[in-house]
C-alpha positions as CSV (number, residue, x, y, z in Angstrom):
1,M,-63.7,-3.0,24.8
2,V,-66.6,-1.0,23.6
3,K,-65.3,1.9,21.6
4,N,-66.9,5.4,21.4
5,F,-65.9,9.0,21.7
6,L,-65.9,8.6,25.5
7,T,-63.5,5.7,25.8
8,E,-61.2,5.9,22.8
9,P,-59.2,9.0,23.8
10,V,-58.3,7.5,27.2
11,F,-58.4,3.7,27.0
12,C,-57.3,2.9,23.5
13,D,-53.9,2.6,21.8
14,T,-54.2,2.1,18.1
15,E,-50.6,0.9,17.7
16,I,-50.9,-1.9,20.2
17,E,-54.5,-2.8,19.3
18,A,-53.4,-3.4,15.8
19,L,-51.1,-6.2,17.1
20,F,-54.2,-8.1,18.2
21,D,-56.6,-7.5,15.4
22,S,-58.2,-10.4,13.5
23,V,-55.9,-10.3,10.5
24,T,-52.7,-10.0,12.6
25,L,-53.8,-12.9,15.0
26,A,-54.7,-15.1,12.0
27,R,-51.3,-14.5,10.4
28,A,-49.6,-15.4,13.7
29,M,-51.5,-18.7,13.9
30,L,-50.6,-19.6,10.3
31,R,-47.0,-18.6,11.1
32,V,-47.0,-21.1,14.0
33,E,-48.4,-23.9,11.7
34,G,-45.6,-23.2,9.2
35,A,-43.0,-23.2,11.9
36,L,-44.3,-26.5,13.3
37,A,-44.0,-28.1,9.9
38,R,-40.4,-27.0,9.5
39,A,-39.5,-28.2,13.0
40,Q,-41.0,-31.6,12.3
41,A,-39.4,-31.9,8.9
42,D,-36.1,-31.0,10.6
43,M,-36.7,-34.0,12.8
44,G,-37.1,-36.2,9.6
45,M,-40.8,-36.9,10.3
46,F,-41.7,-36.0,6.7
47,P,-39.9,-34.6,3.6
48,L,-38.6,-31.0,3.5
49,E,-40.7,-30.3,0.5
50,T,-43.8,-30.9,2.6
51,A,-42.7,-28.4,5.2
52,Q,-41.9,-25.9,2.4
53,A,-45.4,-26.4,0.9
54,I,-47.1,-25.9,4.2
55,T,-45.0,-22.8,5.0
56,Q,-45.5,-21.2,1.6
57,T,-49.2,-21.8,1.8
58,A,-49.4,-20.5,5.4
59,E,-47.6,-17.3,4.4
60,T,-50.0,-16.5,1.6
61,L,-53.3,-17.9,2.8
62,T,-56.0,-15.4,3.8
63,I,-58.9,-16.6,5.9
64,A,-61.7,-14.1,6.4
65,P,-62.1,-13.1,10.1
66,E,-65.8,-13.9,9.9
67,V,-65.0,-17.5,8.9
68,L,-62.7,-17.9,11.9
69,A,-65.3,-16.2,14.2
70,A,-67.9,-18.8,13.0
71,G,-65.3,-21.4,13.9
72,V,-65.1,-20.0,17.5
73,T,-68.9,-20.0,17.7
74,K,-69.0,-23.6,16.7
75,N,-65.9,-25.1,18.4
76,G,-64.9,-22.5,21.0
77,V,-61.6,-22.0,19.2
78,P,-60.8,-21.0,15.6
79,V,-58.1,-23.6,15.0
80,P,-60.2,-26.5,13.5
81,T,-61.5,-24.0,10.9
82,L,-58.0,-22.6,10.2
83,V,-56.5,-26.1,9.9
84,K,-59.3,-27.2,7.6
85,D,-58.8,-24.3,5.3
86,L,-55.0,-24.6,5.4
87,R,-55.1,-28.3,4.5
88,A,-57.4,-27.6,1.6
89,A,-55.0,-24.9,0.4
90,V,-51.9,-27.0,0.8
91,G,-53.5,-30.0,-1.1
92,D,-52.2,-33.5,-1.6
93,P,-49.8,-35.0,-0.9
94,H,-48.8,-32.7,1.9
95,A,-52.1,-31.7,3.5
96,D,-52.1,-34.7,6.0
97,W,-49.0,-33.3,7.7
98,V,-50.6,-30.0,8.6
99,H,-51.0,-29.5,12.4
100,W,-49.3,-32.9,13.1
101,G,-49.4,-33.8,16.7
102,A,-50.5,-30.4,17.8
103,T,-53.7,-29.2,19.6
104,S,-55.6,-25.9,19.3
105,Q,-54.1,-24.5,22.5
106,D,-50.6,-25.0,21.1
107,I,-51.4,-22.9,18.1
108,I,-53.3,-20.1,20.0
109,D,-50.8,-19.8,22.9
110,N,-47.9,-19.5,20.5
111,A,-49.7,-17.1,18.2
112,L,-50.6,-14.9,21.2
113,S,-47.1,-15.0,22.4
114,L,-45.9,-13.6,19.1
115,C,-48.5,-10.8,19.5
116,Y,-47.4,-10.2,23.2
117,R,-43.8,-10.0,22.1
118,A,-44.6,-7.3,19.5
119,A,-46.6,-5.4,22.1
120,L,-43.8,-5.6,24.7
121,K,-41.3,-4.3,22.2
122,V,-43.5,-1.1,21.9
123,L,-44.0,-0.9,25.7
124,G,-40.2,-1.4,26.4
125,A,-39.4,1.5,24.0
126,R,-42.0,3.8,25.6
127,L,-40.8,3.0,29.1
128,R,-37.2,3.8,28.1
129,D,-38.3,7.1,26.6
130,L,-40.3,7.9,29.8
131,L,-37.4,7.2,32.1
132,E,-35.1,9.3,30.0
133,T,-37.6,12.2,30.2
134,L,-37.9,11.7,34.0
135,E,-34.2,11.8,34.4
136,R,-33.9,15.0,32.4
137,Q,-36.7,16.6,34.4
138,S,-35.2,15.4,37.7
139,T,-31.8,17.0,36.8
140,A,-33.5,20.2,35.6
141,H,-35.3,20.5,39.0
142,S,-32.5,19.3,41.2
143,K,-32.3,22.8,42.9
144,T,-36.0,23.4,42.9
145,I,-37.0,23.5,46.6
146,M,-40.5,22.4,47.6
147,A,-42.4,21.2,50.6
148,A,-42.4,17.4,51.1
149,R,-45.7,16.0,52.3
150,T,-46.2,13.0,54.4
151,R,-49.7,11.6,55.2
152,N,-51.2,14.6,53.3
153,Q,-49.5,17.1,55.6
154,L,-46.6,19.5,55.2
155,A,-43.4,17.7,56.3
156,T,-39.9,19.1,55.6
157,P,-38.2,20.8,52.6
158,T,-37.1,18.6,49.7
159,T,-36.5,19.1,46.0
160,F,-38.8,18.6,43.1
161,G,-35.9,16.9,41.4
162,L,-35.9,14.2,44.1
163,R,-39.7,13.8,43.9
164,I,-39.4,13.2,40.2
165,A,-36.6,10.7,40.8
166,Q,-38.8,8.9,43.2
167,W,-41.5,8.7,40.5
168,A,-38.9,6.9,38.4
169,Q,-37.8,4.5,41.1
170,P,-40.5,1.8,40.6
171,L,-40.3,2.2,36.8
172,I,-36.5,1.6,36.9
173,A,-37.2,-1.6,38.8
174,C,-39.8,-2.6,36.2
175,E,-37.3,-1.9,33.4
176,T,-34.7,-4.1,35.2
177,E,-37.2,-6.9,35.5
178,F,-38.5,-6.5,31.9
179,E,-36.3,-9.2,30.2
180,Q,-36.9,-11.8,32.9
181,V,-40.7,-11.2,32.8
182,R,-40.6,-11.3,29.0
183,T,-38.6,-14.5,28.8
184,R,-40.8,-16.4,31.3
185,A,-44.1,-15.2,29.6
186,L,-43.1,-15.9,26.0
187,R,-42.6,-19.7,26.3
188,V,-43.1,-22.1,23.4
189,Q,-46.2,-24.2,23.7
190,F,-46.3,-27.7,22.3
191,G,-48.1,-30.4,24.3
192,G,-50.6,-32.0,22.0
193,A,-54.1,-33.1,23.0
194,S,-53.4,-33.7,26.7
195,G,-50.1,-31.9,27.1
196,N,-48.0,-35.1,27.1
197,Q,-46.8,-35.1,23.4
198,T,-48.0,-38.7,23.0
199,A,-48.8,-38.3,19.3
200,V,-45.2,-37.5,18.4
201,A,-43.5,-39.5,21.2
202,P,-40.6,-39.8,21.8
203,H,-39.8,-36.7,19.7
204,G,-42.0,-34.2,21.5
205,P,-39.2,-32.4,23.4
206,D,-37.0,-32.1,20.3
207,I,-39.9,-30.8,18.2
208,S,-40.7,-28.3,20.9
209,D,-37.1,-27.0,21.0
210,R,-37.0,-26.6,17.3
211,L,-40.4,-24.9,17.3
212,A,-39.1,-22.5,20.0
213,N,-36.1,-21.7,17.8
214,E,-38.3,-21.1,14.7
215,L,-40.5,-18.7,16.6
216,Q,-37.8,-17.2,18.8
217,L,-39.7,-18.1,21.9
218,T,-38.3,-19.5,25.2
219,P,-37.9,-23.3,25.1
220,G,-39.5,-25.4,27.7
221,I,-42.1,-28.0,28.6
222,P,-45.8,-27.7,27.9
223,W,-47.7,-25.2,30.1
224,H,-51.3,-25.7,29.1
225,T,-52.6,-25.2,32.7
226,D,-49.6,-23.3,34.1
227,R,-50.5,-19.7,33.5
228,S,-47.9,-18.3,35.9
229,G,-45.7,-16.8,33.1
230,L,-48.6,-14.8,31.8
231,Q,-49.7,-14.0,35.4
232,G,-46.3,-12.6,35.9
233,L,-46.5,-10.5,32.8
234,A,-49.9,-9.1,34.0
235,A,-48.4,-8.3,37.3
236,W,-45.6,-6.4,35.6
237,L,-48.0,-4.4,33.5
238,V,-50.0,-3.4,36.5
239,A,-46.8,-2.5,38.4
240,V,-45.9,-0.1,35.5
241,T,-49.3,1.3,35.2
242,T,-49.8,1.9,38.9
243,A,-46.4,3.6,39.1
244,L,-47.7,6.0,36.4
245,G,-50.8,6.5,38.5
246,K,-48.6,7.7,41.3
247,I,-47.1,10.3,39.1
248,A,-50.6,11.4,38.0
249,T,-51.8,11.6,41.6
250,D,-49.0,13.9,42.6
251,V,-49.3,16.1,39.6
252,A,-53.1,16.4,40.1
253,I,-52.6,17.4,43.7
254,L,-49.7,19.8,43.0
255,S,-51.8,21.5,40.3
256,R,-54.8,22.2,42.6
257,S,-55.8,25.8,42.6
258,E,-54.8,26.4,46.3
259,I,-51.5,24.6,45.8
260,A,-50.5,25.5,42.2
261,E,-46.9,24.2,42.5
262,A,-46.5,22.1,39.4
263,F,-48.4,21.4,36.2
264,G,-48.2,18.8,33.4
265,G,-49.9,17.4,30.3
266,T,-53.1,18.8,28.9
267,E,-55.3,21.1,30.9
268,G,-59.0,21.1,30.2
269,G,-61.8,23.5,30.6
270,S,-65.3,23.3,32.2
271,S,-68.7,23.5,30.5
272,T,-69.9,26.0,33.1
273,M,-66.9,27.4,35.0
274,P,-64.6,29.5,32.9
275,H,-61.9,29.7,35.5
276,K,-61.3,25.9,35.6
277,S,-58.2,24.3,34.3
278,N,-58.6,20.6,34.9
279,P,-55.7,18.1,34.9
280,V,-57.1,15.9,32.2
281,T,-53.9,14.0,31.4
282,A,-53.4,13.1,35.0
283,E,-57.0,12.1,35.4
284,A,-56.8,9.9,32.4
285,L,-53.7,8.2,33.8
286,L,-55.5,7.5,37.1
287,S,-58.4,6.0,35.1
288,L,-56.0,3.7,33.3
289,A,-54.3,2.6,36.5
290,R,-57.5,1.6,38.0
291,F,-58.7,-0.1,34.9
292,A,-55.4,-2.1,34.8
293,I,-56.0,-3.3,38.3
294,A,-59.5,-4.4,37.3
295,C,-58.1,-6.3,34.3
296,N,-55.5,-8.0,36.5
297,L,-58.2,-9.1,39.0
298,G,-60.0,-10.8,36.2
299,L,-56.8,-12.5,35.0
300,A,-56.0,-13.7,38.5
301,S,-59.4,-15.3,38.8
302,A,-59.0,-16.9,35.4
303,G,-55.6,-18.4,36.3
304,I,-57.1,-21.5,37.8
305,H,-57.2,-23.9,34.9
306,T,-58.9,-27.3,35.4
307,E,-57.4,-30.7,34.7
308,E,-55.2,-31.0,31.6
309,R,-56.8,-28.1,29.6
310,D,-59.4,-25.5,30.3
311,G,-61.7,-23.7,27.9
312,A,-63.6,-21.1,30.0
313,N,-60.7,-19.5,31.9
314,W,-58.4,-19.6,28.9
315,T,-61.0,-17.6,26.9
316,V,-61.1,-14.9,29.6
317,E,-57.3,-14.5,29.2
318,W,-57.7,-13.8,25.4
319,K,-59.8,-10.8,26.3
320,L,-58.1,-9.3,29.4
321,L,-54.4,-9.7,28.7
322,P,-54.4,-7.9,25.4
323,E,-56.6,-5.2,27.1
324,L,-54.1,-4.9,29.8
325,L,-51.2,-4.4,27.3
326,V,-53.3,-1.8,25.5
327,T,-54.0,0.0,28.9
328,C,-50.3,0.0,29.8
329,G,-49.4,1.3,26.4
330,S,-51.9,4.2,26.6
331,A,-50.7,5.0,30.1
332,L,-47.1,5.2,29.0
333,S,-48.0,7.5,26.1
334,L,-50.0,9.8,28.3
335,C,-47.4,9.9,31.0
336,L,-44.7,10.8,28.5
337,T,-46.9,13.8,27.4
338,L,-47.4,14.8,31.1
339,T,-43.7,14.6,32.0
340,K,-42.5,16.3,28.9
341,N,-44.8,19.2,29.7
342,L,-44.0,19.2,33.4
343,S,-43.4,22.7,34.9
344,A,-42.8,24.0,38.4
345,N,-43.9,27.2,40.0
346,R,-40.6,27.8,42.0
347,E,-41.7,31.0,43.7
348,T,-44.9,29.3,45.1
349,M,-42.9,26.3,46.3
350,V,-40.4,28.4,48.3
351,H,-43.1,30.8,49.5
352,R,-45.1,27.8,51.0
353,I,-42.0,26.8,53.0
354,E,-41.3,30.3,54.2
355,N,-44.9,30.7,55.4
356,A,-44.9,27.4,57.3
357,P,-42.2,27.7,59.9
358,E,-43.1,24.3,61.4
359,M,-41.5,22.7,58.3
360,M,-38.1,23.8,59.6
361,A,-38.8,22.4,63.2
362,E,-36.9,19.2,62.6
363,T,-33.9,21.0,61.3
364,A,-33.9,23.4,64.2
365,M,-34.4,20.5,66.7
366,F,-31.3,18.6,65.4
367,A,-29.2,21.8,65.5
368,L,-30.2,22.6,69.1
369,S,-30.0,19.0,70.4
370,K,-26.2,19.0,69.9
371,R,-26.0,21.7,72.5
372,Q,-29.1,21.5,74.7
373,G,-30.2,17.9,74.5
374,R,-33.3,16.7,72.8
375,Q,-35.9,17.6,75.4
376,R,-34.7,21.1,76.0
377,A,-34.3,21.6,72.2
378,S,-38.0,20.5,71.7
379,K,-39.2,23.2,74.2
380,I,-37.1,25.9,72.6
381,V,-38.4,25.1,69.1
382,A,-42.0,24.9,70.3
383,E,-41.6,28.3,71.9
384,A,-40.1,29.8,68.8
385,I,-42.8,28.5,66.5
386,S,-45.4,30.1,68.8
387,Q,-44.0,33.5,68.3
388,S,-45.4,35.9,65.6
389,E,-42.1,36.7,64.1
390,P,-40.2,34.5,61.6
391,L,-38.8,31.3,63.1
392,S,-35.2,32.2,62.4
393,V,-35.6,35.5,64.2
394,A,-37.3,33.9,67.2
395,L,-34.6,31.2,67.5
396,R,-31.8,33.8,67.2
397,K,-33.2,35.5,70.3
398,L,-33.6,32.2,72.2
399,E,-30.3,30.7,71.2
400,P,-28.1,33.4,69.7
401,S,-24.9,31.3,69.6
402,I,-26.1,29.2,66.6
403,D,-25.8,30.4,63.1
404,W,-29.4,30.0,62.2
405,A,-29.0,31.3,58.6
406,G,-26.6,28.5,58.0
407,V,-28.9,25.9,59.7
408,F,-31.8,26.9,57.5
409,D,-29.7,27.1,54.3
410,F,-31.4,25.1,51.6
411,G,-28.0,24.0,50.3
412,K,-28.0,21.0,52.6
413,V,-31.5,19.9,51.3
414,I,-30.3,20.3,47.7
415,A,-27.1,18.4,48.3
416,S,-28.7,15.5,50.1
417,S,-31.6,15.3,47.6
418,R,-29.2,15.3,44.6
419,R,-27.2,12.5,46.1
420,L,-30.3,10.4,46.3
421,Q,-31.4,11.4,42.8
422,R,-28.1,10.1,41.5
423,D,-28.4,6.9,43.5
424,I,-31.9,6.2,42.1
425,F,-30.9,6.7,38.5
426,S,-27.6,4.9,38.9
427,H,-29.5,1.6,39.3
428,R,-30.7,2.2,35.7
429,N,-27.4,3.2,34.3
430,T,-25.3,0.3,35.6
């Protein structure tokens, strides 16, 4: 991504970006070469001292990023250049065994998997922190009555605590799926030139299993053209980021001047309007959610790899999947800021319900229907709403036998909402 003062505050995440920089990626590739040598020595393909020499050299060798970049310019991949320099550094008699039976994609896919794993560790911790914050805020606002909205219109009373719990609901599902997505995405890659392990036959599967153990990746068969594991990871990242976008959308609406029911994150000023207090944190989250969707569209189109190996679509993946991880990381950090600073204007929330009697129409309907039947109840409620006096007063005149104060008691809303809150978070705590 192009970086400047416009984009960095929103779209960048230095902690995750560092996991994909040139030095880190080169170290990961060299680590894979060392692990491959140890796996093959463990199979008895060459002496242990050869694997030790390759590993020790790989651990200490430094290859300048510009050298590897020149290799990509020449060969489309950096691995031939990296292997050439590693062999030269290892020297005789061990150099010939460097990169034995492997291909460039084996090294790059495994190295990127190590980087993805490190990034997912960060994202998993941030998601956990965010869910804990949401649960605390949900509990703190379990008795905060507010107007629910459906299809952008006032609906019935609910609680802010339940709204917050509903924000957490898709994120809890993502947390539950995290390990499965991670396991499937971070698979060992060892197929050789055409993905059939011919150069090391019949030992390919055993080498692959040992390499998986060395790198702590999921064992399995070569997946050069099967990008479904990474596609699943991308879909998970988008699911998280769009769930955060939902939170941002609600907060941005609730903080509108004419609503002013809840606020969160950083509020920004205007260059020309002193009265403005813009929901900049929520806006940034929405930008990130939309950018994540754009990245995923690119990844989806790049998922169609041709024949046994593909160069063009694979290259797109190098750019977009790390970008999507960075985007999700930035969104989680911003959402944590927003939710930690979340506040509610309780008086405004209750006042809005009190000044919109139609919001209690459903409650009144069900109370009346038990005595009058649904059609008659509908007419009575419609007549009461048309009156200039408060709804409870009008209903008391039309049907004095019902305890309307009890019917309109918010305690029922709070009790029902709290039960659902607990149910939502119980899926995380079990």
